[in-house]
N, C-alpha and C positions, 0 to 999 in steps of 0.2 A: 436528566442526564443518565446515560448508560456508559459504563467504562468496562472494558475487558482487559484482562492481562494476557499472558501467553495463552493462545487458544487455537485449536484447529477450527476450521469453518464448521458452524453448527447451526441448527434451526432454533436453538434456545435464544440466541440474540435476536433473530427475526421475530420470534414469538413475543419477546419482551418489548421490542421497539416498534412493532407494526402499527400501533395506534397513535404513534407520534411521539417524538422526543425532541427537545431543543438541540441537544448536543449528543452525538454518538461518537465516543472515543474508542477506537478499535485497534488492536494490535495488527501490524502488517510487517511482512518480511520481503526483502529483495530476493530475486531468483538465486538459487544456490551458487551459480557461477560467480555472480557479483559478490555474494556474501564471502565466498572463499577468497576472491581477489582482494576485497577490502581488508579481510583479516590477515591474509598472508603477505599482502603488498607485492605479490608476484603476478605478472601478467604474461600469458594466461596462467591461472592458478593450477596447482598440481591436481591431477585427477582424484587423488585420495582426499584432498581438501574439499573438492566439490562433492564427492560421495558423502563425506561426513556432514557437510552443510545440508545436503538433501535429506539425510536421515534425521537431522534435528528439525528441519522444516516439516517433514512428514509427521513427526511425533507431536508437535505442539505449536505450530505457527500457521498463520493465514497468508497465503500468497496474494499478490496484488490483484489479480483477476477475481479471486474469490471474494475479496472485500467489495469490489464493484458489484458482484452478483448479490451479495448480502444486501447491499444498499438498494439494488433494483427490486428486491422482493418485499420491501416495506410498503404497506398500503399508503402510509403517510410518510414521506421522506423526512429525515431529520432537517432541522434548520441549518445545522452544520455537522458535517462528518469530519472527524479528525483521525488521521492515521498516526499511530504512535508506535514506539518501540521499533523504530525504523531508522535506518542510516540515512537521514535526511541531509543530503548534500546536493549541490547543484547538478551533479551528474546522475543522481538516482531519482530525483523528484520528477523530472520530465517523463522518464520511462514509466514510473509507477502511475503517474496520473493518466498516461495514455492507456495503460492496462485497465485501470479502474473505469475509465470512460468507455471501454468496450461494452460494459454492462450498465453503467450509470452515467449516461451522457450529460445530464443536467444536474443541478444541485450543487450546493456549496461543499467543497472538499478542501481541506488544508492538511498540512503535515506538521506534526509537533516536533519541536527540537528542544534542546536544553533551554531552560529559563522561559519558555513560552507561557504567557499569561493570557487568558481569555476572560473578558468581562461580558457576560451575557445580560442583555437588557430585553425589554419587551419589543423593541424595534430593531434590534440587530446585535452585532458583536463588535467589540473593540479589542485591539491587541496592543495595549500600552507598552511603550518601550521597544516595539518591534518595527521592522521594515519589511516590505514585501520583497521576497527573494525572486519570485516569478509567479505567474498566475497560479493560484491554488496552494501556494507555499508561504509560510511565515517563518522568519528567523530573526534572532536578536541582532541588533546592529553590531558590526565588527566581526561577525562569524565569517571565517575564511572559506573560500571555495575549496573543494577537495583537492588533494594533491594531484590526482590523475586528470582533472579537467573533464571534458565531455566524454560520453561513451564512444567507444570505437565503433564505427559503422560495420566493421567486419565481425563483431561479436556474434556468436551463434544464437544468443538469446534475444538479440535486439528486435524490438517490435513484437508482433504477434508470432511467437516462435513456431507454431505449427499451422498458421494460416486460419485458425479458428476466429470467429467473431461472434458477437452476441446473436447474430441472425441465424447461425447454424449450429450453435450449442444448445443443449436442452437444459439439464440440471447438473451443474458441476459440483454442488455441495456434497452429495454422498461420496463421491470419489474426487475429492478436491485436488489431489496432486495431478491426476491424469487430465482432468478437465480444466483446471485453473492454472497450473504452472507451465503447461505447454508441452508436456511429454507426449500426450495422446496415447499412452500405453495403458 
């Protein structure tokens, strides 16, 4: 098992996990607009809140697409990739999984939430006391859906924010914000 805490995308994780690992637990962060909205509960969030969230992300966090890229670079994919330190609610999981899948189309991916337990066996994984929230996500029973519901389709960051896909990007890791979070700057 490999576990990361708050971390910018880096090749150290790839170097350590490339020969194979059962479980790769990696920090992941929502786009700054979502982070600002979730923390301020204002829709759309104030521009200063978005700027602050972006600065925090740039200093010490891994964007959704960058996590997918890291997984795609492993010679032997993990048996299970777990995104953690993530605001895992029904309205964030679907978008995050879509961004991860741009780079990592196959492989088991799940999202950690409070009280998640994983039993790792030789033949698979068991999540005792949890229910499936949606494909690729696990949550404890009784966890409520977020207050906001689904993403608004008019959100400026919805989907592939700058039209990039795995087929036309090269290596986003050295410049993770520009290549992975969708700014393209």
